[in-house]
Backbone as XML, in Angstrom:
<?xml version="1.0"?>
<chain id="A" units="angstrom">
  <residue number="1" name="UNK">
    <atom name="N" x="-4.293" y="-3.820" z="7.511"/>
    <atom name="CA" x="-4.294" y="-3.190" z="6.265"/>
    <atom name="C" x="-3.072" y="-2.174" z="5.796"/>
  </residue>
  <residue number="2" name="UNK">
    <atom name="N" x="-2.281" y="-2.271" z="5.150"/>
    <atom name="CA" x="-1.161" y="-1.328" z="5.084"/>
    <atom name="C" x="-1.921" y="0.059" z="4.229"/>
  </residue>
  <residue number="3" name="UNK">
    <atom name="N" x="-1.418" y="0.801" z="5.110"/>
    <atom name="CA" x="-1.406" y="2.655" z="3.991"/>
    <atom name="C" x="-0.486" y="2.667" z="3.244"/>
  </residue>
  <residue number="4" name="UNK">
    <atom name="N" x="-0.710" y="2.497" z="1.930"/>
    <atom name="CA" x="0.057" y="2.641" z="1.339"/>
    <atom name="C" x="0.452" y="3.895" z="1.306"/>
  </residue>
  <residue number="5" name="UNK">
    <atom name="N" x="0.001" y="5.065" z="1.111"/>
    <atom name="CA" x="0.623" y="6.400" z="0.775"/>
    <atom name="C" x="1.772" y="6.602" z="2.177"/>
  </residue>
  <residue number="6" name="UNK">
    <atom name="N" x="1.342" y="5.833" z="3.307"/>
    <atom name="CA" x="2.652" y="6.123" z="4.228"/>
    <atom name="C" x="3.772" y="5.134" z="4.077"/>
  </residue>
  <residue number="7" name="UNK">
    <atom name="N" x="3.315" y="4.059" z="3.709"/>
    <atom name="CA" x="4.479" y="3.183" z="3.101"/>
    <atom name="C" x="5.563" y="3.873" z="1.767"/>
  </residue>
  <residue number="8" name="UNK">
    <atom name="N" x="4.521" y="4.713" z="1.180"/>
    <atom name="CA" x="5.649" y="5.471" z="0.026"/>
    <atom name="C" x="6.088" y="6.650" z="0.952"/>
  </residue>
  <residue number="9" name="UNK">
    <atom name="N" x="5.642" y="7.362" z="1.658"/>
    <atom name="CA" x="6.523" y="8.357" z="2.266"/>
    <atom name="C" x="7.448" y="7.773" z="2.834"/>
  </residue>
  <residue number="10" name="UNK">
    <atom name="N" x="7.431" y="6.886" z="3.338"/>
    <atom name="CA" x="8.721" y="6.293" z="4.300"/>
    <atom name="C" x="9.517" y="5.685" z="3.343"/>
  </residue>
  <residue number="11" name="UNK">
    <atom name="N" x="9.278" y="5.416" z="1.764"/>
    <atom name="CA" x="10.516" y="4.885" z="1.041"/>
    <atom name="C" x="11.142" y="6.105" z="0.537"/>
  </residue>
  <residue number="12" name="UNK">
    <atom name="N" x="10.086" y="6.999" z="0.478"/>
    <atom name="CA" x="10.750" y="8.416" z="0.020"/>
    <atom name="C" x="11.652" y="8.920" z="0.919"/>
  </residue>
  <residue number="13" name="UNK">
    <atom name="N" x="11.384" y="9.137" z="2.097"/>
    <atom name="CA" x="12.460" y="9.452" z="2.864"/>
    <atom name="C" x="13.577" y="8.452" z="3.010"/>
  </residue>
  <residue number="14" name="UNK">
    <atom name="N" x="13.465" y="7.064" z="3.231"/>
    <atom name="CA" x="14.628" y="6.202" z="2.941"/>
    <atom name="C" x="15.533" y="6.556" z="1.141"/>
  </residue>
  <residue number="15" name="UNK">
    <atom name="N" x="14.900" y="6.915" z="0.569"/>
    <atom name="CA" x="15.809" y="7.359" z="-0.545"/>
    <atom name="C" x="15.702" y="8.863" z="-0.737"/>
  </residue>
  <residue number="16" name="UNK">
    <atom name="N" x="15.733" y="9.476" z="0.342"/>
    <atom name="CA" x="16.082" y="10.704" z="0.554"/>
    <atom name="C" x="15.465" y="11.951" z="-0.836"/>
  </residue>
  <residue number="17" name="UNK">
    <atom name="N" x="14.240" y="11.382" z="-0.838"/>
    <atom name="CA" x="13.493" y="12.280" z="-1.737"/>
    <atom name="C" x="12.554" y="12.975" z="-1.244"/>
  </residue>
  <residue number="18" name="UNK">
    <atom name="N" x="12.349" y="14.527" z="-1.811"/>
    <atom name="CA" x="11.063" y="15.141" z="-1.268"/>
    <atom name="C" x="10.251" y="14.713" z="-1.930"/>
  </residue>
  <residue number="19" name="UNK">
    <atom name="N" x="8.805" y="15.383" z="-1.278"/>
    <atom name="CA" x="7.591" y="15.039" z="-1.898"/>
    <atom name="C" x="7.655" y="16.146" z="-3.490"/>
  </residue>
  <residue number="20" name="UNK">
    <atom name="N" x="8.089" y="16.988" z="-3.607"/>
    <atom name="CA" x="8.467" y="17.745" z="-4.940"/>
    <atom name="C" x="8.975" y="17.036" z="-6.075"/>
  </residue>
  <residue number="21" name="UNK">
    <atom name="N" x="10.237" y="16.371" z="-5.628"/>
    <atom name="CA" x="10.948" y="15.578" z="-6.442"/>
    <atom name="C" x="9.893" y="14.164" z="-6.715"/>
  </residue>
  <residue number="22" name="UNK">
    <atom name="N" x="9.484" y="13.560" z="-5.880"/>
    <atom name="CA" x="8.542" y="12.742" z="-6.260"/>
    <atom name="C" x="7.597" y="13.411" z="-7.174"/>
  </residue>
  <residue number="23" name="UNK">
    <atom name="N" x="6.824" y="14.441" z="-6.536"/>
    <atom name="CA" x="5.995" y="14.511" z="-7.998"/>
    <atom name="C" x="6.615" y="15.192" z="-8.855"/>
  </residue>
  <residue number="24" name="UNK">
    <atom name="N" x="7.434" y="15.756" z="-9.527"/>
    <atom name="CA" x="8.505" y="16.170" z="-10.714"/>
    <atom name="C" x="8.379" y="14.627" z="-11.215"/>
  </residue>
  <residue number="25" name="UNK">
    <atom name="N" x="8.836" y="13.376" z="-10.430"/>
    <atom name="CA" x="8.887" y="12.033" z="-11.178"/>
    <atom name="C" x="8.032" y="11.503" z="-11.551"/>
  </residue>
  <residue number="26" name="UNK">
    <atom name="N" x="7.037" y="12.042" z="-11.222"/>
    <atom name="CA" x="5.421" y="11.716" z="-11.300"/>
    <atom name="C" x="4.547" y="12.123" z="-12.200"/>
  </residue>
  <residue number="27" name="UNK">
    <atom name="N" x="5.160" y="13.512" z="-12.402"/>
    <atom name="CA" x="4.652" y="14.723" z="-13.419"/>
    <atom name="C" x="3.099" y="14.675" z="-12.865"/>
  </residue>
  <residue number="28" name="UNK">
    <atom name="N" x="3.154" y="15.188" z="-11.848"/>
    <atom name="CA" x="2.009" y="15.614" z="-11.217"/>
    <atom name="C" x="2.441" y="16.887" z="-10.262"/>
  </residue>
  <residue number="29" name="UNK">
    <atom name="N" x="1.275" y="17.313" z="-10.139"/>
    <atom name="CA" x="1.747" y="18.703" z="-9.064"/>
    <atom name="C" x="1.787" y="17.844" z="-7.586"/>
  </residue>
  <residue number="30" name="UNK">
    <atom name="N" x="2.535" y="19.114" z="-6.934"/>
    <atom name="CA" x="3.061" y="18.787" z="-5.419"/>
    <atom name="C" x="1.716" y="18.461" z="-4.974"/>
  </residue>
  <residue number="31" name="UNK">
    <atom name="N" x="0.550" y="19.264" z="-5.090"/>
    <atom name="CA" x="-0.566" y="18.914" z="-4.540"/>
    <atom name="C" x="-1.445" y="17.904" z="-4.582"/>
  </residue>
  <residue number="32" name="UNK">
    <atom name="N" x="-1.424" y="17.228" z="-5.721"/>
    <atom name="CA" x="-1.494" y="15.675" z="-6.072"/>
    <atom name="C" x="-0.703" y="14.674" z="-5.606"/>
  </residue>
  <residue number="33" name="UNK">
    <atom name="N" x="0.416" y="15.152" z="-5.524"/>
    <atom name="CA" x="1.564" y="14.190" z="-4.507"/>
    <atom name="C" x="1.032" y="13.790" z="-3.459"/>
  </residue>
  <residue number="34" name="UNK">
    <atom name="N" x="1.050" y="15.170" z="-2.830"/>
    <atom name="CA" x="0.668" y="14.913" z="-0.876"/>
    <atom name="C" x="-0.792" y="14.107" z="-1.158"/>
  </residue>
  <residue number="35" name="UNK">
    <atom name="N" x="-1.673" y="14.446" z="-1.930"/>
    <atom name="CA" x="-2.960" y="13.828" z="-1.778"/>
    <atom name="C" x="-2.754" y="12.394" z="-2.158"/>
  </residue>
  <residue number="36" name="UNK">
    <atom name="N" x="-2.096" y="12.110" z="-2.863"/>
    <atom name="CA" x="-1.947" y="10.528" z="-3.416"/>
    <atom name="C" x="-1.124" y="10.163" z="-1.891"/>
  </residue>
  <residue number="37" name="UNK">
    <atom name="N" x="-0.106" y="10.440" z="-1.062"/>
    <atom name="CA" x="0.311" y="9.942" z="-0.274"/>
    <atom name="C" x="-0.591" y="10.136" z="1.113"/>
  </residue>
  <residue number="38" name="UNK">
    <atom name="N" x="-1.525" y="10.508" z="1.105"/>
    <atom name="CA" x="-2.735" y="10.500" z="2.049"/>
    <atom name="C" x="-3.760" y="9.445" z="1.725"/>
  </residue>
  <residue number="39" name="UNK">
    <atom name="N" x="-3.187" y="8.587" z="0.823"/>
    <atom name="CA" x="-4.563" y="7.406" z="0.209"/>
    <atom name="C" x="-4.212" y="6.522" z="1.049"/>
  </residue>
  <residue number="40" name="UNK">
    <atom name="N" x="-4.740" y="5.599" z="1.577"/>
    <atom name="CA" x="-4.765" y="4.204" z="2.462"/>
    <atom name="C" x="-4.435" y="3.189" z="0.792"/>
  </residue>
  <residue number="41" name="UNK">
    <atom name="N" x="-4.832" y="3.194" z="0.229"/>
    <atom name="CA" x="-5.197" y="2.372" z="-1.133"/>
    <atom name="C" x="-4.688" y="3.069" z="-2.329"/>
  </residue>
  <residue number="42" name="UNK">
    <atom name="N" x="-4.366" y="2.610" z="-3.129"/>
    <atom name="CA" x="-4.351" y="3.038" z="-4.581"/>
    <atom name="C" x="-4.208" y="2.192" z="-5.706"/>
  </residue>
  <residue number="43" name="UNK">
    <atom name="N" x="-4.763" y="2.275" z="-6.856"/>
    <atom name="CA" x="-4.561" y="1.604" z="-8.336"/>
    <atom name="C" x="-3.507" y="0.723" z="-8.470"/>
  </residue>
  <residue number="44" name="UNK">
    <atom name="N" x="-3.754" y="-0.725" z="-8.611"/>
    <atom name="CA" x="-2.464" y="-1.450" z="-8.765"/>
    <atom name="C" x="-1.683" y="-1.146" z="-9.756"/>
  </residue>
  <residue number="45" name="UNK">
    <atom name="N" x="-1.801" y="-0.065" z="-11.145"/>
    <atom name="CA" x="-1.194" y="-0.070" z="-12.145"/>
    <atom name="C" x="-0.212" y="1.077" z="-11.777"/>
  </residue>
  <residue number="46" name="UNK">
    <atom name="N" x="-0.835" y="2.119" z="-11.040"/>
    <atom name="CA" x="-0.284" y="3.418" z="-10.190"/>
    <atom name="C" x="0.570" y="3.011" z="-9.529"/>
  </residue>
  <residue number="47" name="UNK">
    <atom name="N" x="0.216" y="1.787" z="-8.631"/>
    <atom name="CA" x="1.723" y="1.660" z="-7.860"/>
    <atom name="C" x="2.353" y="0.960" z="-8.320"/>
  </residue>
  <residue number="48" name="UNK">
    <atom name="N" x="2.219" y="0.154" z="-9.407"/>
    <atom name="CA" x="3.367" y="-0.417" z="-10.128"/>
    <atom name="C" x="4.163" y="0.723" z="-10.816"/>
  </residue>
  <residue number="49" name="UNK">
    <atom name="N" x="3.523" y="1.729" z="-11.204"/>
    <atom name="CA" x="4.484" y="2.835" z="-12.095"/>
    <atom name="C" x="5.194" y="3.159" z="-10.996"/>
  </residue>
  <residue number="50" name="UNK">
    <atom name="N" x="4.630" y="4.002" z="-9.847"/>
    <atom name="CA" x="5.430" y="4.384" z="-8.696"/>
    <atom name="C" x="6.662" y="3.614" z="-8.005"/>
  </residue>
  <residue number="51" name="UNK">
    <atom name="N" x="6.388" y="2.229" z="-8.599"/>
    <atom name="CA" x="7.319" y="0.971" z="-7.918"/>
    <atom name="C" x="8.457" y="0.886" z="-8.851"/>
  </residue>
  <residue number="52" name="UNK">
    <atom name="N" x="8.408" y="1.264" z="-9.796"/>
    <atom name="CA" x="9.697" y="1.080" z="-11.572"/>
    <atom name="C" x="10.153" y="2.416" z="-11.156"/>
  </residue>
  <residue number="53" name="UNK">
    <atom name="N" x="9.303" y="4.086" z="-10.729"/>
    <atom name="CA" x="10.084" y="5.462" z="-10.806"/>
    <atom name="C" x="10.742" y="5.201" z="-9.542"/>
  </residue>
  <residue number="54" name="UNK">
    <atom name="N" x="11.001" y="4.523" z="-8.523"/>
    <atom name="CA" x="11.272" y="4.835" z="-7.022"/>
    <atom name="C" x="12.162" y="2.959" z="-7.342"/>
  </residue>
  <residue number="55" name="UNK">
    <atom name="N" x="11.968" y="2.483" z="-8.021"/>
    <atom name="CA" x="13.218" y="1.123" z="-7.938"/>
    <atom name="C" x="12.915" y="0.642" z="-6.541"/>
  </residue>
  <residue number="56" name="UNK">
    <atom name="N" x="11.994" y="0.178" z="-6.408"/>
    <atom name="CA" x="11.291" y="-0.151" z="-5.070"/>
    <atom name="C" x="9.971" y="-0.891" z="-5.194"/>
  </residue>
  <residue number="57" name="UNK">
    <atom name="N" x="9.905" y="-2.557" z="-4.928"/>
    <atom name="CA" x="8.734" y="-3.059" z="-5.065"/>
    <atom name="C" x="7.893" y="-2.620" z="-3.840"/>
  </residue>
  <residue number="58" name="UNK">
    <atom name="N" x="7.062" y="-1.831" z="-4.236"/>
    <atom name="CA" x="5.871" y="-1.470" z="-3.403"/>
    <atom name="C" x="4.718" y="-2.524" z="-3.712"/>
  </residue>
  <residue number="59" name="UNK">
    <atom name="N" x="4.742" y="-3.355" z="-4.379"/>
    <atom name="CA" x="3.693" y="-4.514" z="-4.933"/>
    <atom name="C" x="3.884" y="-5.444" z="-4.043"/>
  </residue>
  <residue number="60" name="UNK">
    <atom name="N" x="4.816" y="-5.733" z="-3.613"/>
    <atom name="CA" x="5.474" y="-7.038" z="-2.822"/>
    <atom name="C" x="4.773" y="-6.680" z="-1.546"/>
  </residue>
  <residue number="61" name="UNK">
    <atom name="N" x="4.770" y="-5.681" z="-1.114"/>
    <atom name="CA" x="4.536" y="-5.449" z="0.826"/>
    <atom name="C" x="3.180" y="-5.348" z="0.813"/>
  </residue>
  <residue number="62" name="UNK">
    <atom name="N" x="2.791" y="-4.579" z="-0.367"/>
    <atom name="CA" x="1.290" y="-4.134" z="-0.323"/>
    <atom name="C" x="0.321" y="-5.613" z="-0.209"/>
  </residue>
  <residue number="63" name="UNK">
    <atom name="N" x="0.690" y="-6.299" z="-1.224"/>
    <atom name="CA" x="0.008" y="-8.109" z="-2.115"/>
    <atom name="C" x="0.248" y="-9.054" z="-0.671"/>
  </residue>
  <residue number="64" name="UNK">
    <atom name="N" x="1.449" y="-8.854" z="0.092"/>
    <atom name="CA" x="1.637" y="-9.822" z="1.368"/>
    <atom name="C" x="0.873" y="-9.195" z="2.447"/>
  </residue>
  <residue number="65" name="UNK">
    <atom name="N" x="0.383" y="-8.261" z="2.640"/>
    <atom name="CA" x="-0.191" y="-7.744" z="3.344"/>
    <atom name="C" x="-1.857" y="-7.755" z="3.454"/>
  </residue>
  <residue number="66" name="UNK">
    <atom name="N" x="-2.170" y="-7.540" z="2.313"/>
    <atom name="CA" x="-3.611" y="-8.038" z="1.492"/>
    <atom name="C" x="-3.743" y="-9.338" z="1.914"/>
  </residue>
  <residue number="67" name="UNK">
    <atom name="N" x="-3.012" y="-10.085" z="1.711"/>
    <atom name="CA" x="-2.991" y="-11.443" z="1.282"/>
    <atom name="C" x="-3.181" y="-12.327" z="3.144"/>
  </residue>
  <residue number="68" name="UNK">
    <atom name="N" x="-2.219" y="-11.624" z="4.155"/>
    <atom name="CA" x="-2.031" y="-12.190" z="5.224"/>
    <atom name="C" x="-3.559" y="-11.177" z="5.545"/>
  </residue>
  <residue number="69" name="UNK">
    <atom name="N" x="-4.286" y="-10.296" z="5.446"/>
    <atom name="CA" x="-5.550" y="-9.658" z="6.237"/>
    <atom name="C" x="-6.564" y="-10.788" z="5.501"/>
  </residue>
  <residue number="70" name="UNK">
    <atom name="N" x="-6.343" y="-11.097" z="4.571"/>
    <atom name="CA" x="-7.622" y="-12.298" z="3.834"/>
    <atom name="C" x="-7.454" y="-13.408" z="4.322"/>
  </residue>
  <residue number="71" name="UNK">
    <atom name="N" x="-6.189" y="-14.060" z="4.854"/>
    <atom name="CA" x="-6.275" y="-15.249" z="5.323"/>
    <atom name="C" x="-6.643" y="-15.239" z="6.836"/>
  </residue>
  <residue number="72" name="UNK">
    <atom name="N" x="-6.417" y="-14.327" z="7.514"/>
    <atom name="CA" x="-6.825" y="-14.080" z="8.873"/>
    <atom name="C" x="-8.474" y="-14.034" z="8.810"/>
  </residue>
  <residue number="73" name="UNK">
    <atom name="N" x="-8.965" y="-13.244" z="8.024"/>
    <atom name="CA" x="-10.433" y="-12.924" z="8.210"/>
    <atom name="C" x="-11.207" y="-14.754" z="7.790"/>
  </residue>
  <residue number="74" name="UNK">
    <atom name="N" x="-10.268" y="-15.244" z="6.796"/>
    <atom name="CA" x="-11.196" y="-16.676" z="6.642"/>
    <atom name="C" x="-10.751" y="-17.274" z="7.906"/>
  </residue>
  <residue number="75" name="UNK">
    <atom name="N" x="-9.793" y="-17.021" z="8.776"/>
    <atom name="CA" x="-9.219" y="-18.589" z="9.900"/>
    <atom name="C" x="-10.614" y="-17.845" z="10.744"/>
  </residue>
  <residue number="76" name="UNK">
    <atom name="N" x="-10.673" y="-16.525" z="10.815"/>
    <atom name="CA" x="-11.628" y="-16.067" z="11.892"/>
    <atom name="C" x="-13.183" y="-16.278" z="11.700"/>
  </residue>
  <residue number="77" name="UNK">
    <atom name="N" x="-13.566" y="-16.481" z="10.507"/>
    <atom name="CA" x="-14.767" y="-16.717" z="9.815"/>
    <atom name="C" x="-14.910" y="-18.569" z="10.338"/>
  </residue>
  <residue number="78" name="UNK">
    <atom name="N" x="-13.792" y="-19.023" z="10.059"/>
    <atom name="CA" x="-13.626" y="-20.796" z="10.275"/>
    <atom name="C" x="-13.957" y="-20.902" z="11.841"/>
  </residue>
  <residue number="79" name="UNK">
    <atom name="N" x="-13.205" y="-20.126" z="12.579"/>
    <atom name="CA" x="-13.500" y="-20.437" z="13.874"/>
    <atom name="C" x="-14.876" y="-19.872" z="14.376"/>
  </residue>
  <residue number="80" name="UNK">
    <atom name="N" x="-15.351" y="-19.098" z="14.076"/>
    <atom name="CA" x="-17.072" y="-19.105" z="14.117"/>
    <atom name="C" x="-17.630" y="-19.855" z="13.464"/>
  </residue>
  <residue number="81" name="UNK">
    <atom name="N" x="-17.794" y="-20.310" z="12.373"/>
    <atom name="CA" x="-18.344" y="-21.656" z="12.151"/>
    <atom name="C" x="-18.039" y="-22.694" z="13.027"/>
  </residue>
  <residue number="82" name="UNK">
    <atom name="N" x="-17.096" y="-23.125" z="13.326"/>
    <atom name="CA" x="-16.795" y="-24.013" z="14.239"/>
    <atom name="C" x="-17.532" y="-24.161" z="15.810"/>
  </residue>
  <residue number="83" name="UNK">
    <atom name="N" x="-17.582" y="-22.801" z="16.393"/>
    <atom name="CA" x="-18.338" y="-22.410" z="17.365"/>
    <atom name="C" x="-19.573" y="-22.735" z="17.167"/>
  </residue>
  <residue number="84" name="UNK">
    <atom name="N" x="-20.529" y="-22.313" z="16.033"/>
    <atom name="CA" x="-21.494" y="-22.319" z="15.533"/>
    <atom name="C" x="-22.283" y="-23.739" z="15.572"/>
  </residue>
  <residue number="85" name="UNK">
    <atom name="N" x="-21.007" y="-24.531" z="14.971"/>
    <atom name="CA" x="-21.644" y="-25.724" z="14.487"/>
    <atom name="C" x="-21.290" y="-27.061" z="15.745"/>
  </residue>
  <residue number="86" name="UNK">
    <atom name="N" x="-20.479" y="-26.411" z="16.540"/>
    <atom name="CA" x="-20.271" y="-27.474" z="18.174"/>
    <atom name="C" x="-21.594" y="-26.830" z="19.026"/>
  </residue>
  <residue number="87" name="UNK">
    <atom name="N" x="-22.512" y="-25.993" z="18.693"/>
    <atom name="CA" x="-23.637" y="-26.002" z="19.785"/>
    <atom name="C" x="-24.643" y="-26.552" z="19.649"/>
  </residue>
</chain>
């Protein structure tokens, strides 16, 4: 699973934006911005807002990672079912 806070930090670095600048863009305190960047996951509406502010599609990567995780788990479950039925 993707660590969305880390991914947002990477985008901020890529765009040469500080956490203080990011906080100002989000109209939140620096402390709140730092807490947000520590989160493994965040609300999709907030992620959409951040994507627009940074002009970077954060939803695409997080969606793809989540979809891949779900597909991998489904494949693993099918493999377990096949083993169980063959015994």
